[in-house]
C-alpha positions, 0 to 999 in steps of 0.5 A: 539763124532766125530772121526777125523783121521788127516794126517799130513805132518810134526809132528813138524809143529806148525800149525799142533799142532794148528789145532789138538788143535782146533779140540779137543777144538771143541769136536772131538777125534783126532788121528794123523798119519804123517811124522817126520822131526824135531821131534814131537811137538805133543808128547811133550804136546798134548794128542792125539795118534800119529802114525809115518808113516815115515821120510821126509825132507824139500826141498827133493821132491823125498825123500818125494814121496818115503816116501809116497809110502812106507807109503801107503804100510804100511798103513794097519799095521800102522792104524790097531788099529785106530778107524773108523773115521767119517772124514779124514783131509789130510794136504797138497798134500802128505797126500791127496795122502794117504787119499783115501787108508786110507778111503778104510781101513775103508770101503771106505766111510769115507769122506775126507777134504783137508787142504791146507794152502800153495801153493807149487811153483811146483803146480804153475809151467807152465811147465810139472812138474806143470801140472803133480802135478796139475793132481796128486792133482786132482786125489788124491782129486777126492773123497774129500768133502771139502777144508780148506784153510787160505787166500782168495787169495789162492782161487782166484789165485789158486783154482778157476783158476788153480787147478783141484779140484772143492770143497766146500771151508771153509776159516780158517784164521791163527788166535790165539787160545783163548780157555779161553777168555784171549783176550776179551780185546784189548791188549795194544801196547808196549811202545816206547823204552826210549831215547837211546834204540833200536826199536825191530823188531820180526820175529817169526814163520816158518823162511824160507826166506833167503832174509828176513834174509839178509835184517834184518841183513843189517838193524841192521848193518846200524842202528848201535844199533838203531834197534835190530832184534829178531828171534823166531821159527823154521828155515828151515835150508835147505833154508839158507846157514848157518843160525846159522853162519849168526845170530851169526856173525850179530850185534844186531840180536838174535835168541831165539829158538822155542816157543809154540803157543798160550802159549808163544805168550804174552811173546815173543811179549811183547819184540818187537815193530814191527813184520816182516810180509814180506816173499819172500820164494816164491816171487810173488806166495805163498808169495804174497797170504798168510796171515801168523800166525805172522800177527794175533799173532802180531796184537792181542798183539798190535805189529805193523806189517810191510808188503809189500803193494802189497801182500795180507797181505799188502792189509789186513792191508791197509783195516784196516788202520793199520801197516806199509806197504812198496811199496818196501823192501830195507835196505835203505827204512827200515832205512828211516822208523826207522830214522823217527820213534819217540814216537809220531809216534809209539803211533799213530800206536798203537792207530790205532791197538787198534781200531780193534776188537780183534775178528779179531785176535782170534779163540774162542771155538765156532769157533772150535765147528763149524769146527768140526760140519762142518766136521761131516756133511760130513759123513751125521751124522748131518746136515751141518750148516754155520760156525760161522767164517767169509767166504770171501764174494765172496764165496757162502755158502758151495761151490766155487764161 
């Protein structure tokens, strides 16, 4: 059985939980070591050993650097009882900094895979801060053997052009885990609301975009009950002036708290008609390039995504002739969309969604096994095999373009 040491930047991140579940489903034995921020969702219901390396906070870079330095000093003691891993997976730059020291604890020859699903804005800075961070990424990743990322646009716009890393790349889209073939059949689009009832827009997942929140609050107020906003997930409270206050004061806006992925997806998406797949958190940079979890979650459940046309998400939808894509995102333009929306128009959007193969939205056990096999091959224990999930056509198998 493949032993994986997973270094996690945030034990409360639902995406960390999903990757651990994927590794376990692929046949790996996983130990997680990482930092706590808003709790530990792994400890709640995922049976893996979890080692807390310290505590960090969103939007506090200096504090996080200090926490990484402290963790590096304590690493030998913290990992003393861990079995020798076959591979170390380091999630984000701060954990990449700990990967080589961790590898040396086990003899120095444990291969490292760098998982990067977001490109921090400081890595894209053209000044001294950005150059310093890119140097650090290149330094800490100099012994890494594989890059895992979730969008072709990350590869095209950052790793191929700006990063100092030169690694074989594996694309792992943020698809919904489907271990029991629950989603083999297409999910039907929710019905249009009865006359006099509101259209519902769901904004689910990592809630970190203050501009999105304000646009949605303004839209709900402007539509005077004809549109309702449903928020679910984990807010990045540091990114908002007063998240709970804003939502509490807003008309036709509700926040339902966190949810489990994939267990709760069917319930939360059955309650909405549209999914907000727009993000301005790092406008023009990471937000321009990502393919978010909610894109796959919503589409799998027949819920119509709303995206900005100029982004990777918008292009993804347009290539498949699905969803609602906007050239600009203003309260007025959104209000115009919903003033024109009726049952017939919505039915057409739903029929378009139903033409897409469900495999576009889900990760099945075969793909989990392929991932673990690819990681195992880094140690030379088994031959590398091509992954069973699609890779971007511009990448050569096992390497950068």
